[in-house]
CHARMM internal coordinates of N, CA and C (Angstrom, degrees):
IC EDIT
DIST 1 N 1 CA 1.4563
DIST 1 CA 1 C 1.5254
ANGL 1 N 1 CA 1 C 107.86
DIST 1 C 2 N 1.2710
ANGL 1 CA 1 C 2 N 115.39
DIHE 1 N 1 CA 1 C 2 N 137.22
DIST 2 N 2 CA 1.4542
ANGL 1 C 2 N 2 CA 121.72
DIHE 1 CA 1 C 2 N 2 CA 179.51
DIST 2 CA 2 C 1.5302
ANGL 2 N 2 CA 2 C 109.61
DIHE 1 C 2 N 2 CA 2 C -75.10
DIST 2 C 3 N 1.3220
ANGL 2 CA 2 C 3 N 116.16
DIHE 2 N 2 CA 2 C 3 N 125.77
DIST 3 N 3 CA 1.4706
ANGL 2 C 3 N 3 CA 121.83
DIHE 2 CA 2 C 3 N 3 CA -178.20
DIST 3 CA 3 C 1.5290
ANGL 3 N 3 CA 3 C 111.97
DIHE 2 C 3 N 3 CA 3 C -59.31
DIST 3 C 4 N 1.3173
ANGL 3 CA 3 C 4 N 117.72
DIHE 3 N 3 CA 3 C 4 N -37.47
DIST 4 N 4 CA 1.4633
ANGL 3 C 4 N 4 CA 120.63
DIHE 3 CA 3 C 4 N 4 CA 179.05
DIST 4 CA 4 C 1.5198
ANGL 4 N 4 CA 4 C 111.41
DIHE 3 C 4 N 4 CA 4 C -64.45
DIST 4 C 5 N 1.3213
ANGL 4 CA 4 C 5 N 116.86
DIHE 4 N 4 CA 4 C 5 N -35.24
DIST 5 N 5 CA 1.4663
ANGL 4 C 5 N 5 CA 119.96
DIHE 4 CA 4 C 5 N 5 CA 177.56
DIST 5 CA 5 C 1.5111
ANGL 5 N 5 CA 5 C 110.18
DIHE 4 C 5 N 5 CA 5 C -59.61
DIST 5 C 6 N 1.3145
ANGL 5 CA 5 C 6 N 115.62
DIHE 5 N 5 CA 5 C 6 N -45.17
DIST 6 N 6 CA 1.4614
ANGL 5 C 6 N 6 CA 120.38
DIHE 5 CA 5 C 6 N 6 CA -177.34
DIST 6 CA 6 C 1.5216
ANGL 6 N 6 CA 6 C 110.66
DIHE 5 C 6 N 6 CA 6 C -57.47
DIST 6 C 7 N 1.3153
ANGL 6 CA 6 C 7 N 116.81
DIHE 6 N 6 CA 6 C 7 N -44.70
DIST 7 N 7 CA 1.4625
ANGL 6 C 7 N 7 CA 120.49
DIHE 6 CA 6 C 7 N 7 CA -179.65
DIST 7 CA 7 C 1.5299
ANGL 7 N 7 CA 7 C 111.23
DIHE 6 C 7 N 7 CA 7 C -63.91
DIST 7 C 8 N 1.3457
ANGL 7 CA 7 C 8 N 116.57
DIHE 7 N 7 CA 7 C 8 N -45.92
DIST 8 N 8 CA 1.4649
ANGL 7 C 8 N 8 CA 120.00
DIHE 7 CA 7 C 8 N 8 CA 179.56
DIST 8 CA 8 C 1.5183
ANGL 8 N 8 CA 8 C 111.63
DIHE 7 C 8 N 8 CA 8 C -65.79
DIST 8 C 9 N 1.3192
ANGL 8 CA 8 C 9 N 116.56
DIHE 8 N 8 CA 8 C 9 N -40.93
DIST 9 N 9 CA 1.4622
ANGL 8 C 9 N 9 CA 120.02
DIHE 8 CA 8 C 9 N 9 CA 179.72
DIST 9 CA 9 C 1.5186
ANGL 9 N 9 CA 9 C 110.25
DIHE 8 C 9 N 9 CA 9 C -63.85
DIST 9 C 10 N 1.3070
ANGL 9 CA 9 C 10 N 116.81
DIHE 9 N 9 CA 9 C 10 N -41.94
DIST 10 N 10 CA 1.4643
ANGL 9 C 10 N 10 CA 120.83
DIHE 9 CA 9 C 10 N 10 CA 178.49
DIST 10 CA 10 C 1.5270
ANGL 10 N 10 CA 10 C 110.77
DIHE 9 C 10 N 10 CA 10 C -59.52
DIST 10 C 11 N 1.3186
ANGL 10 CA 10 C 11 N 116.84
DIHE 10 N 10 CA 10 C 11 N -46.98
DIST 11 N 11 CA 1.4639
ANGL 10 C 11 N 11 CA 120.94
DIHE 10 CA 10 C 11 N 11 CA 177.69
DIST 11 CA 11 C 1.5262
ANGL 11 N 11 CA 11 C 111.11
DIHE 10 C 11 N 11 CA 11 C -63.74
DIST 11 C 12 N 1.3151
ANGL 11 CA 11 C 12 N 116.54
DIHE 11 N 11 CA 11 C 12 N -38.34
DIST 12 N 12 CA 1.4718
ANGL 11 C 12 N 12 CA 122.52
DIHE 11 CA 11 C 12 N 12 CA 178.91
DIST 12 CA 12 C 1.5322
ANGL 12 N 12 CA 12 C 110.21
DIHE 11 C 12 N 12 CA 12 C -61.18
DIST 12 C 13 N 1.3266
ANGL 12 CA 12 C 13 N 116.23
DIHE 12 N 12 CA 12 C 13 N -47.92
DIST 13 N 13 CA 1.4600
ANGL 12 C 13 N 13 CA 120.25
DIHE 12 CA 12 C 13 N 13 CA -178.85
DIST 13 CA 13 C 1.5263
ANGL 13 N 13 CA 13 C 112.43
DIHE 12 C 13 N 13 CA 13 C -65.77
DIST 13 C 14 N 1.3213
ANGL 13 CA 13 C 14 N 116.34
DIHE 13 N 13 CA 13 C 14 N -29.72
DIST 14 N 14 CA 1.4631
ANGL 13 C 14 N 14 CA 120.58
DIHE 13 CA 13 C 14 N 14 CA 177.70
DIST 14 CA 14 C 1.5254
ANGL 14 N 14 CA 14 C 112.26
DIHE 13 C 14 N 14 CA 14 C -82.86
DIST 14 C 15 N 1.3424
ANGL 14 CA 14 C 15 N 117.18
DIHE 14 N 14 CA 14 C 15 N -8.60
DIST 15 N 15 CA 1.4564
ANGL 14 C 15 N 15 CA 120.99
DIHE 14 CA 14 C 15 N 15 CA -178.16
DIST 15 CA 15 C 1.5205
ANGL 15 N 15 CA 15 C 112.65
DIHE 14 C 15 N 15 CA 15 C 75.69
DIST 15 C 16 N 1.3256
ANGL 15 CA 15 C 16 N 116.80
DIHE 15 N 15 CA 15 C 16 N 26.19
DIST 16 N 16 CA 1.4570
ANGL 15 C 16 N 16 CA 120.69
DIHE 15 CA 15 C 16 N 16 CA -175.31
DIST 16 CA 16 C 1.5267
ANGL 16 N 16 CA 16 C 113.85
DIHE 15 C 16 N 16 CA 16 C -104.59
DIST 16 C 17 N 1.3203
ANGL 16 CA 16 C 17 N 118.11
DIHE 16 N 16 CA 16 C 17 N 5.63
DIST 17 N 17 CA 1.4638
ANGL 16 C 17 N 17 CA 120.58
DIHE 16 CA 16 C 17 N 17 CA 176.93
DIST 17 CA 17 C 1.5193
ANGL 17 N 17 CA 17 C 109.92
DIHE 16 C 17 N 17 CA 17 C -84.28
DIST 17 C 18 N 1.3096
ANGL 17 CA 17 C 18 N 115.50
DIHE 17 N 17 CA 17 C 18 N 150.08
DIST 18 N 18 CA 1.4659
ANGL 17 C 18 N 18 CA 119.69
DIHE 17 CA 17 C 18 N 18 CA 174.65
DIST 18 CA 18 C 1.5292
ANGL 18 N 18 CA 18 C 107.67
DIHE 17 C 18 N 18 CA 18 C -67.65
DIST 18 C 19 N 1.3245
ANGL 18 CA 18 C 19 N 117.73
DIHE 18 N 18 CA 18 C 19 N 159.01
DIST 19 N 19 CA 1.4707
ANGL 18 C 19 N 19 CA 120.01
DIHE 18 CA 18 C 19 N 19 CA 177.51
DIST 19 CA 19 C 1.5344
ANGL 19 N 19 CA 19 C 112.22
DIHE 18 C 19 N 19 CA 19 C -56.41
DIST 19 C 20 N 1.3191
ANGL 19 CA 19 C 20 N 116.42
DIHE 19 N 19 CA 19 C 20 N -37.41
DIST 20 N 20 CA 1.4689
ANGL 19 C 20 N 20 CA 120.04
DIHE 19 CA 19 C 20 N 20 CA 179.76
DIST 20 CA 20 C 1.5289
ANGL 20 N 20 CA 20 C 110.91
DIHE 19 C 20 N 20 CA 20 C -66.03
DIST 20 C 21 N 1.3263
ANGL 20 CA 20 C 21 N 117.08
DIHE 20 N 20 CA 20 C 21 N -45.99
DIST 21 N 21 CA 1.4602
ANGL 20 C 21 N 21 CA 120.51
DIHE 20 CA 20 C 21 N 21 CA 179.01
DIST 21 CA 21 C 1.5275
ANGL 21 N 21 CA 21 C 111.52
DIHE 20 C 21 N 21 CA 21 C -67.39
DIST 21 C 22 N 1.3235
ANGL 21 CA 21 C 22 N 116.99
DIHE 21 N 21 CA 21 C 22 N -34.38
DIST 22 N 22 CA 1.4556
ANGL 21 C 22 N 22 CA 120.61
DIHE 21 CA 21 C 22 N 22 CA 176.49
DIST 22 CA 22 C 1.5206
ANGL 22 N 22 CA 22 C 110.20
DIHE 21 C 22 N 22 CA 22 C -61.73
DIST 22 C 23 N 1.3168
ANGL 22 CA 22 C 23 N 116.73
DIHE 22 N 22 CA 22 C 23 N -45.04
DIST 23 N 23 CA 1.4750
ANGL 22 C 23 N 23 CA 120.80
DIHE 22 CA 22 C 23 N 23 CA 178.50
DIST 23 CA 23 C 1.5193
ANGL 23 N 23 CA 23 C 111.19
DIHE 22 C 23 N 23 CA 23 C -62.02
DIST 23 C 24 N 1.3285
ANGL 23 CA 23 C 24 N 116.34
DIHE 23 N 23 CA 23 C 24 N -42.63
DIST 24 N 24 CA 1.4667
ANGL 23 C 24 N 24 CA 120.16
DIHE 23 CA 23 C 24 N 24 CA 179.03
DIST 24 CA 24 C 1.5265
ANGL 24 N 24 CA 24 C 111.08
DIHE 23 C 24 N 24 CA 24 C -63.02
DIST 24 C 25 N 1.3228
ANGL 24 CA 24 C 25 N 116.28
DIHE 24 N 24 CA 24 C 25 N -44.18
DIST 25 N 25 CA 1.4565
ANGL 24 C 25 N 25 CA 120.40
DIHE 24 CA 24 C 25 N 25 CA -179.49
DIST 25 CA 25 C 1.5242
ANGL 25 N 25 CA 25 C 110.71
DIHE 24 C 25 N 25 CA 25 C -63.96
DIST 25 C 26 N 1.3172
ANGL 25 CA 25 C 26 N 117.35
DIHE 25 N 25 CA 25 C 26 N -44.97
DIST 26 N 26 CA 1.4592
ANGL 25 C 26 N 26 CA 120.68
DIHE 25 CA 25 C 26 N 26 CA -179.88
DIST 26 CA 26 C 1.5243
ANGL 26 N 26 CA 26 C 111.77
DIHE 25 C 26 N 26 CA 26 C -63.83
DIST 26 C 27 N 1.3258
ANGL 26 CA 26 C 27 N 117.54
DIHE 26 N 26 CA 26 C 27 N -36.61
DIST 27 N 27 CA 1.4616
ANGL 26 C 27 N 27 CA 120.94
DIHE 26 CA 26 C 27 N 27 CA 176.89
DIST 27 CA 27 C 1.5273
ANGL 27 N 27 CA 27 C 109.94
DIHE 26 C 27 N 27 CA 27 C -65.92
DIST 27 C 28 N 1.3152
ANGL 27 CA 27 C 28 N 116.73
DIHE 27 N 27 CA 27 C 28 N -41.44
DIST 28 N 28 CA 1.4701
ANGL 27 C 28 N 28 CA 120.67
DIHE 27 CA 27 C 28 N 28 CA 178.52
DIST 28 CA 28 C 1.5226
ANGL 28 N 28 CA 28 C 110.95
DIHE 27 C 28 N 28 CA 28 C -66.43
DIST 28 C 29 N 1.3196
ANGL 28 CA 28 C 29 N 117.04
DIHE 28 N 28 CA 28 C 29 N -37.50
DIST 29 N 29 CA 1.4620
ANGL 28 C 29 N 29 CA 120.57
DIHE 28 CA 28 C 29 N 29 CA 177.79
DIST 29 CA 29 C 1.5282
ANGL 29 N 29 CA 29 C 111.61
DIHE 28 C 29 N 29 CA 29 C -61.11
DIST 29 C 30 N 1.3135
ANGL 29 CA 29 C 30 N 116.49
DIHE 29 N 29 CA 29 C 30 N -37.08
DIST 30 N 30 CA 1.4629
ANGL 29 C 30 N 30 CA 120.61
DIHE 29 CA 29 C 30 N 30 CA 178.97
DIST 30 CA 30 C 1.5209
ANGL 30 N 30 CA 30 C 112.05
DIHE 29 C 30 N 30 CA 30 C -65.28
DIST 30 C 31 N 1.3264
ANGL 30 CA 30 C 31 N 116.70
DIHE 30 N 30 CA 30 C 31 N -32.24
DIST 31 N 31 CA 1.4639
ANGL 30 C 31 N 31 CA 121.44
DIHE 30 CA 30 C 31 N 31 CA -176.66
DIST 31 CA 31 C 1.5247
ANGL 31 N 31 CA 31 C 113.95
DIHE 30 C 31 N 31 CA 31 C -92.42
DIST 31 C 32 N 1.3181
ANGL 31 CA 31 C 32 N 117.60
DIHE 31 N 31 CA 31 C 32 N -20.59
DIST 32 N 32 CA 1.4492
ANGL 31 C 32 N 32 CA 120.59
DIHE 31 CA 31 C 32 N 32 CA -167.08
DIST 32 CA 32 C 1.5369
ANGL 32 N 32 CA 32 C 111.78
DIHE 31 C 32 N 32 CA 32 C -121.02
DIST 32 C 33 N 1.3328
ANGL 32 CA 32 C 33 N 117.49
DIHE 32 N 32 CA 32 C 33 N 101.16
DIST 33 N 33 CA 1.4667
ANGL 32 C 33 N 33 CA 120.13
DIHE 32 CA 32 C 33 N 33 CA -179.41
DIST 33 CA 33 C 1.5353
ANGL 33 N 33 CA 33 C 113.24
DIHE 32 C 33 N 33 CA 33 C -63.06
DIST 33 C 34 N 1.3170
ANGL 33 CA 33 C 34 N 117.34
DIHE 33 N 33 CA 33 C 34 N -32.06
DIST 34 N 34 CA 1.4654
ANGL 33 C 34 N 34 CA 120.00
DIHE 33 CA 33 C 34 N 34 CA 179.12
DIST 34 CA 34 C 1.5283
ANGL 34 N 34 CA 34 C 110.12
DIHE 33 C 34 N 34 CA 34 C -66.12
DIST 34 C 35 N 1.3083
ANGL 34 CA 34 C 35 N 115.89
DIHE 34 N 34 CA 34 C 35 N -39.07
DIST 35 N 35 CA 1.4617
ANGL 34 C 35 N 35 CA 119.79
DIHE 34 CA 34 C 35 N 35 CA 178.37
DIST 35 CA 35 C 1.5317
ANGL 35 N 35 CA 35 C 110.10
DIHE 34 C 35 N 35 CA 35 C -68.86
DIST 35 C 36 N 1.3195
ANGL 35 CA 35 C 36 N 117.34
DIHE 35 N 35 CA 35 C 36 N -34.99
DIST 36 N 36 CA 1.4648
ANGL 35 C 36 N 36 CA 120.99
DIHE 35 CA 35 C 36 N 36 CA 176.11
DIST 36 CA 36 C 1.5252
ANGL 36 N 36 CA 36 C 110.33
DIHE 35 C 36 N 36 CA 36 C -60.64
DIST 36 C 37 N 1.3332
ANGL 36 CA 36 C 37 N 116.54
DIHE 36 N 36 CA 36 C 37 N -41.51
DIST 37 N 37 CA 1.4654
ANGL 36 C 37 N 37 CA 120.71
DIHE 36 CA 36 C 37 N 37 CA 177.61
DIST 37 CA 37 C 1.5234
ANGL 37 N 37 CA 37 C 110.72
DIHE 36 C 37 N 37 CA 37 C -63.34
DIST 37 C 38 N 1.3139
ANGL 37 CA 37 C 38 N 116.33
DIHE 37 N 37 CA 37 C 38 N -39.52
DIST 38 N 38 CA 1.4625
ANGL 37 C 38 N 38 CA 120.80
DIHE 37 CA 37 C 38 N 38 CA 177.85
DIST 38 CA 38 C 1.5285
ANGL 38 N 38 CA 38 C 110.54
DIHE 37 C 38 N 38 CA 38 C -62.59
DIST 38 C 39 N 1.3138
ANGL 38 CA 38 C 39 N 116.58
DIHE 38 N 38 CA 38 C 39 N -41.62
DIST 39 N 39 CA 1.4681
ANGL 38 C 39 N 39 CA 121.09
DIHE 38 CA 38 C 39 N 39 CA 178.50
DIST 39 CA 39 C 1.5292
ANGL 39 N 39 CA 39 C 110.25
DIHE 38 C 39 N 39 CA 39 C -62.59
DIST 39 C 40 N 1.3104
ANGL 39 CA 39 C 40 N 117.11
DIHE 39 N 39 CA 39 C 40 N -45.20
DIST 40 N 40 CA 1.4645
ANGL 39 C 40 N 40 CA 120.40
DIHE 39 CA 39 C 40 N 40 CA -179.66
DIST 40 CA 40 C 1.5277
ANGL 40 N 40 CA 40 C 111.23
DIHE 39 C 40 N 40 CA 40 C -63.18
DIST 40 C 41 N 1.3168
ANGL 40 CA 40 C 41 N 116.94
DIHE 40 N 40 CA 40 C 41 N -39.99
DIST 41 N 41 CA 1.4582
ANGL 40 C 41 N 41 CA 120.57
DIHE 40 CA 40 C 41 N 41 CA 178.03
DIST 41 CA 41 C 1.5229
ANGL 41 N 41 CA 41 C 110.50
DIHE 40 C 41 N 41 CA 41 C -63.33
DIST 41 C 42 N 1.3138
ANGL 41 CA 41 C 42 N 117.08
DIHE 41 N 41 CA 41 C 42 N -44.62
DIST 42 N 42 CA 1.4710
ANGL 41 C 42 N 42 CA 120.84
DIHE 41 CA 41 C 42 N 42 CA 178.88
DIST 42 CA 42 C 1.5303
ANGL 42 N 42 CA 42 C 110.95
DIHE 41 C 42 N 42 CA 42 C -62.54
DIST 42 C 43 N 1.3329
ANGL 42 CA 42 C 43 N 116.62
DIHE 42 N 42 CA 42 C 43 N -39.14
DIST 43 N 43 CA 1.4734
ANGL 42 C 43 N 43 CA 120.03
DIHE 42 CA 42 C 43 N 43 CA 177.15
DIST 43 CA 43 C 1.5236
ANGL 43 N 43 CA 43 C 110.38
DIHE 42 C 43 N 43 CA 43 C -61.32
DIST 43 C 44 N 1.3345
ANGL 43 CA 43 C 44 N 116.34
DIHE 43 N 43 CA 43 C 44 N -43.28
DIST 44 N 44 CA 1.4624
ANGL 43 C 44 N 44 CA 120.45
DIHE 43 CA 43 C 44 N 44 CA 179.79
DIST 44 CA 44 C 1.5244
ANGL 44 N 44 CA 44 C 111.11
DIHE 43 C 44 N 44 CA 44 C -63.43
DIST 44 C 45 N 1.3231
ANGL 44 CA 44 C 45 N 116.24
DIHE 44 N 44 CA 44 C 45 N -40.03
DIST 45 N 45 CA 1.4638
ANGL 44 C 45 N 45 CA 120.54
DIHE 44 CA 44 C 45 N 45 CA 178.45
DIST 45 CA 45 C 1.5257
ANGL 45 N 45 CA 45 C 110.54
DIHE 44 C 45 N 45 CA 45 C -63.67
DIST 45 C 46 N 1.3313
ANGL 45 CA 45 C 46 N 116.75
DIHE 45 N 45 CA 45 C 46 N -42.71
DIST 46 N 46 CA 1.4716
ANGL 45 C 46 N 46 CA 120.79
DIHE 45 CA 45 C 46 N 46 CA 178.30
DIST 46 CA 46 C 1.5255
ANGL 46 N 46 CA 46 C 110.78
DIHE 45 C 46 N 46 CA 46 C -61.60
DIST 46 C 47 N 1.3216
ANGL 46 CA 46 C 47 N 116.48
DIHE 46 N 46 CA 46 C 47 N -44.56
DIST 47 N 47 CA 1.4678
ANGL 46 C 47 N 47 CA 120.47
DIHE 46 CA 46 C 47 N 47 CA -179.47
DIST 47 CA 47 C 1.5284
ANGL 47 N 47 CA 47 C 111.21
DIHE 46 C 47 N 47 CA 47 C -64.49
DIST 47 C 48 N 1.3214
ANGL 47 CA 47 C 48 N 117.11
DIHE 47 N 47 CA 47 C 48 N -41.96
DIST 48 N 48 CA 1.4655
ANGL 47 C 48 N 48 CA 120.89
DIHE 47 CA 47 C 48 N 48 CA 179.32
DIST 48 CA 48 C 1.5214
ANGL 48 N 48 CA 48 C 110.68
DIHE 47 C 48 N 48 CA 48 C -63.05
DIST 48 C 49 N 1.3107
ANGL 48 CA 48 C 49 N 117.18
DIHE 48 N 48 CA 48 C 49 N -42.29
DIST 49 N 49 CA 1.4647
ANGL 48 C 49 N 49 CA 120.91
DIHE 48 CA 48 C 49 N 49 CA 178.72
DIST 49 CA 49 C 1.5320
ANGL 49 N 49 CA 49 C 110.74
DIHE 48 C 49 N 49 CA 49 C -64.01
DIST 49 C 50 N 1.3189
ANGL 49 CA 49 C 50 N 116.10
DIHE 49 N 49 CA 49 C 50 N -40.21
DIST 50 N 50 CA 1.4640
ANGL 49 C 50 N 50 CA 120.60
DIHE 49 CA 49 C 50 N 50 CA 179.39
DIST 50 CA 50 C 1.5309
ANGL 50 N 50 CA 50 C 110.31
DIHE 49 C 50 N 50 CA 50 C -64.21
DIST 50 C 51 N 1.3349
ANGL 50 CA 50 C 51 N 116.38
DIHE 50 N 50 CA 50 C 51 N -45.57
DIST 51 N 51 CA 1.4665
ANGL 50 C 51 N 51 CA 120.17
DIHE 50 CA 50 C 51 N 51 CA 179.74
DIST 51 CA 51 C 1.5204
ANGL 51 N 51 CA 51 C 111.19
DIHE 50 C 51 N 51 CA 51 C -63.62
DIST 51 C 52 N 1.3171
ANGL 51 CA 51 C 52 N 116.80
DIHE 51 N 51 CA 51 C 52 N -38.21
DIST 52 N 52 CA 1.4567
ANGL 51 C 52 N 52 CA 120.96
DIHE 51 CA 51 C 52 N 52 CA 179.45
DIST 52 CA 52 C 1.5212
ANGL 52 N 52 CA 52 C 110.54
DIHE 51 C 52 N 52 CA 52 C -62.44
DIST 52 C 53 N 1.3211
ANGL 52 CA 52 C 53 N 116.33
DIHE 52 N 52 CA 52 C 53 N -44.14
DIST 53 N 53 CA 1.4642
ANGL 52 C 53 N 53 CA 120.54
DIHE 52 CA 52 C 53 N 53 CA 177.95
DIST 53 CA 53 C 1.5169
ANGL 53 N 53 CA 53 C 111.96
DIHE 52 C 53 N 53 CA 53 C -62.91
DIST 53 C 54 N 1.3238
ANGL 53 CA 53 C 54 N 116.37
DIHE 53 N 53 CA 53 C 54 N -40.36
DIST 54 N 54 CA 1.4639
ANGL 53 C 54 N 54 CA 120.78
DIHE 53 CA 53 C 54 N 54 CA 179.07
DIST 54 CA 54 C 1.5244
ANGL 54 N 54 CA 54 C 110.52
DIHE 53 C 54 N 54 CA 54 C -65.74
DIST 54 C 55 N 1.3404
ANGL 54 CA 54 C 55 N 116.03
DIHE 54 N 54 CA 54 C 55 N -38.94
DIST 55 N 55 CA 1.4605
ANGL 54 C 55 N 55 CA 120.08
DIHE 54 CA 54 C 55 N 55 CA 177.98
DIST 55 CA 55 C 1.5294
ANGL 55 N 55 CA 55 C 111.24
DIHE 54 C 55 N 55 CA 55 C -60.79
DIST 55 C 56 N 1.3213
ANGL 55 CA 55 C 56 N 116.58
DIHE 55 N 55 CA 55 C 56 N -40.79
DIST 56 N 56 CA 1.4575
ANGL 55 C 56 N 56 CA 120.56
DIHE 55 CA 55 C 56 N 56 CA -179.84
DIST 56 CA 56 C 1.5280
ANGL 56 N 56 CA 56 C 110.62
DIHE 55 C 56 N 56 CA 56 C -64.17
DIST 56 C 57 N 1.3130
ANGL 56 CA 56 C 57 N 117.01
DIHE 56 N 56 CA 56 C 57 N -38.92
DIST 57 N 57 CA 1.4678
ANGL 56 C 57 N 57 CA 120.97
DIHE 56 CA 56 C 57 N 57 CA 178.74
DIST 57 CA 57 C 1.5194
ANGL 57 N 57 CA 57 C 110.52
DIHE 56 C 57 N 57 CA 57 C -64.25
DIST 57 C 58 N 1.3191
ANGL 57 CA 57 C 58 N 116.43
DIHE 57 N 57 CA 57 C 58 N -43.06
DIST 58 N 58 CA 1.4701
ANGL 57 C 58 N 58 CA 120.84
DIHE 57 CA 57 C 58 N 58 CA -179.87
DIST 58 CA 58 C 1.5262
ANGL 58 N 58 CA 58 C 109.96
DIHE 57 C 58 N 58 CA 58 C -64.80
DIST 58 C 59 N 1.3274
ANGL 58 CA 58 C 59 N 117.15
DIHE 58 N 58 CA 58 C 59 N -43.54
DIST 59 N 59 CA 1.4710
ANGL 58 C 59 N 59 CA 120.29
DIHE 58 CA 58 C 59 N 59 CA 178.76
DIST 59 CA 59 C 1.5271
ANGL 59 N 59 CA 59 C 110.85
DIHE 58 C 59 N 59 CA 59 C -60.42
DIST 59 C 60 N 1.3051
ANGL 59 CA 59 C 60 N 117.40
DIHE 59 N 59 CA 59 C 60 N -43.50
DIST 60 N 60 CA 1.4644
ANGL 59 C 60 N 60 CA 121.00
DIHE 59 CA 59 C 60 N 60 CA -179.59
DIST 60 CA 60 C 1.5210
ANGL 60 N 60 CA 60 C 110.13
DIHE 59 C 60 N 60 CA 60 C -65.76
DIST 60 C 61 N 1.3174
ANGL 60 CA 60 C 61 N 117.76
DIHE 60 N 60 CA 60 C 61 N -40.36
DIST 61 N 61 CA 1.4622
ANGL 60 C 61 N 61 CA 121.23
DIHE 60 CA 60 C 61 N 61 CA 179.21
DIST 61 CA 61 C 1.5309
ANGL 61 N 61 CA 61 C 110.10
DIHE 60 C 61 N 61 CA 61 C -65.07
DIST 61 C 62 N 1.3169
ANGL 61 CA 61 C 62 N 116.48
DIHE 61 N 61 CA 61 C 62 N -40.76
DIST 62 N 62 CA 1.4611
ANGL 61 C 62 N 62 CA 120.35
DIHE 61 CA 61 C 62 N 62 CA -179.78
DIST 62 CA 62 C 1.5258
ANGL 62 N 62 CA 62 C 110.94
DIHE 61 C 62 N 62 CA 62 C -62.89
DIST 62 C 63 N 1.3384
ANGL 62 CA 62 C 63 N 116.01
DIHE 62 N 62 CA 62 C 63 N -41.63
DIST 63 N 63 CA 1.4543
ANGL 62 C 63 N 63 CA 119.75
DIHE 62 CA 62 C 63 N 63 CA 179.53
DIST 63 CA 63 C 1.5317
ANGL 63 N 63 CA 63 C 111.50
DIHE 62 C 63 N 63 CA 63 C -63.61
DIST 63 C 64 N 1.3145
ANGL 63 CA 63 C 64 N 116.33
DIHE 63 N 63 CA 63 C 64 N -40.59
DIST 64 N 64 CA 1.4640
ANGL 63 C 64 N 64 CA 118.94
DIHE 63 CA 63 C 64 N 64 CA -178.52
DIST 64 CA 64 C 1.5288
ANGL 64 N 64 CA 64 C 111.45
DIHE 63 C 64 N 64 CA 64 C -73.53
DIST 64 C 65 N 1.3130
ANGL 64 CA 64 C 65 N 117.72
DIHE 64 N 64 CA 64 C 65 N -24.06
DIST 65 N 65 CA 1.4617
ANGL 64 C 65 N 65 CA 121.46
DIHE 64 CA 64 C 65 N 65 CA 179.71
DIST 65 CA 65 C 1.5252
ANGL 65 N 65 CA 65 C 110.74
DIHE 64 C 65 N 65 CA 65 C -73.75
DIST 65 C 66 N 1.3320
ANGL 65 CA 65 C 66 N 115.19
DIHE 65 N 65 CA 65 C 66 N -39.48
DIST 66 N 66 CA 1.4729
ANGL 65 C 66 N 66 CA 119.12
DIHE 65 CA 65 C 66 N 66 CA -179.11
DIST 66 CA 66 C 1.4820
ANGL 66 N 66 CA 66 C 107.50
DIHE 65 C 66 N 66 CA 66 C -78.82
END
COOR INIT
IC SEED 1 N 1 CA 1 C
IC BUILD
């Protein structure tokens, strides 16, 4: 995986790319299946991190309830 892709994809998922860079990235995604796989992996990582954080909140709430 290209290290530069990871950085751009991360910024893309956070919504921090400029409109011009977003267009460039999306055009590259259409042409490059390997980059598409990288995007999907990053999405999965983001979702897993989000779920993990939510789990911690639920555990803390449960402890304070009991």
